[in-house]
N, C-alpha and C positions, 0 to 999 in steps of 0.2 A: 591117130587118136582113137581109142576104142570107146564108143558111147553105148555099148551093149549093157544089158542089165547085169548088175553085180549084187552081192549080198547086201550092200549098203543102200542101194536105191530100189530094191524090189518092194512093191506094195504088198503088205501083209493081207492078202485077199481072204484067206481062211479066218484069220483073227478078226478082220473087219466084219465079215459075215456073222461070225459067232458073237461079236460085240453087239451088232445090231439086233440079232435074234434075242440075246439076253436082255437088251434094253427094252425091246418091245414087250417081252414077257414081264419084266419088272413093272413097266408102265401099266400093263393090263391088270396085273395082280394088285398094284397100288390103287388104281382107279376103282377096282372092285371093293377093296377095303374101305376106301373113302365113301363110296356109295352105301355100303352096308352099315357103316357107322354114322351115316348122314352128316358127314363133315363137308360142308359147302366150301369149295376152294381148298380142300385138303390134299389134292393130288400131289402137288410138288413136295410138301413136307413129308408125306408118306413115302413118296419115291425116294427122297433123300434118306429117310430112316432105313428103308429096305436096302438101299445101296450100301450104306455104311455098315449095316449088320452083315450083309453078304460078304463085303470086302474084308471085314474083320474076321469072320468065321472061315473064309476060304481065301486067304491071301495068296497062296501059291497059284491057284487056278486063275484068279483075277489078275495077277501080275503079268501073266502071259498075254493078256489082252492090251497091255499098255502101249506097245508100238502102234497098234491099230488106232488107239485113242489119239495119239499124236497126229496121225494123218487126218483123221476125221475132224479134230480140233482145228487144224490148219485150214481145211476146206470150209468148215462152218464159220470160222472167224472171218474169212475172206467174204463169204456171203453176207455175214452180219455187217461188215464195214460197207459193202456195196449198197445194202438196203438202207442203212442209216444215211449214207452219202446221197442217195437218190432222193430221200425224203427231206433232206436238210434244206434250209433256206438261210442264206447269209444274212438277210435282214432280220430274221427271227433271232439269230445268234447275236447280232449287234444289239438288238433291243432287249434281249433276255439276259445275256451274259453278265452285265454289271450287277443286276439284282441277285442272280444265283451266286455269283462270286462273293458278294457282300454277306449273304445269308450263310454260306459255307464258312467264310472267315470268322463270323461271329460264333458259329457252332464250334469250330475247332479251337478258337481262342478260349471260350468258356470251358470246354472239355479239358484243355491243357491246364488252365488255371485251377480248376477243381481237382484234377489228378495231382498236380504238384503241391497244392495247398494241403489237401487231406493226407497225401503221402508224406509230406514233411512233418505234419503233426503226429503221424503214426511212426515216424522214424525210418521210412523206407529209403533205400539208396536212390539217388536221382537218376542213375543210369537205368535202373529197373523201371522207374516211373515213366521215363521218356520212352523206353521200349514198349511198355504196356500201353501207353497212349497211342503210339504208332500202330501197334498191333490191333487196337480197337478201332482206329480210324481207317487204316489202310489195309488191314488184313495181314496174313502170314508173309506174303511176298515182300511188302514194304518193310516189315519188321526184320526179316532176314537181311534185306539190303542195308538197312540202317545199322544193324549189329555188325555186319561184315565191314561196312565202310568205316565205322568207328573203331574197329579192331577189338570188339567185344566178343571174341570167339566163344567164350563160355556161355554167352547169352543167346547165341543164334538159335539153338533148338528151343529154348524157352520162348523166344519171340514167335517162332513158327507155331509152337503148340498153343500159345495164347491166342494167336490169330485164328487158328483152326477151331479152337474151342468156341471162340466168339461167333464164328460163322455157323458152326454146327448147332448152336442153341438159339441164335437170334431169330430165325424164322419161327421156331416154335413159341418163343416168348412173344413175338409180335402177334401171332395168331391168338395166343392165350389172352393177351391184353385186349384184343379186338373182339373177343367173344362176349 
C-alpha cells in the first residue's frame, strides 16, 4: 500500500500562503476604510463588501485559491468545534434549550404564516413561497437541499441565489437599522 503524497492529497501550500496574504491585506485595507469613515464596528461588513467586489472583478484569480480555502475551512471548523465544546456546559444547555427552541419555533412559524398568507394573496406559487421561506431562514445551503429533495430542479439556482442575496444584504441592513 503506497501512502506517499499524490496529487489528490497534497496540501496547496502556495495557494494557502497566497490566500492568507490576500486575507491579511483585505482586512488591513477594510479596517483602514472603517476607521477613516468612522464606522464603529464596520470592519466585518466592509471586509465582506471588499471580498465580494474583488471576487466579482477577478473571478479567475480568486477561483485558483479555492482548494486552499477548503483546507483552511476544515482546520478552522475543527478549532471552532473544539472551542465551543470546551466552553460548553451540559447544564446550561439543559436549562437554556427549551426557551431558545420555543422562541425559534414561534419565529419560524410566524415567518412561514406571513410568507404563505401574503404570497397566496399575491398569487405566488406555493413551491416558490416555501423555497423562499427556507432560503430566508436557513440560507442557500438549506434552500438547495430542499429544492433537490423535493425534485424542484428548476428552482435549485433560484433558492441558492435568494439565500446568498439575503446573506449579502442582511448585515448591512442590520447595521443601517442600528445606527
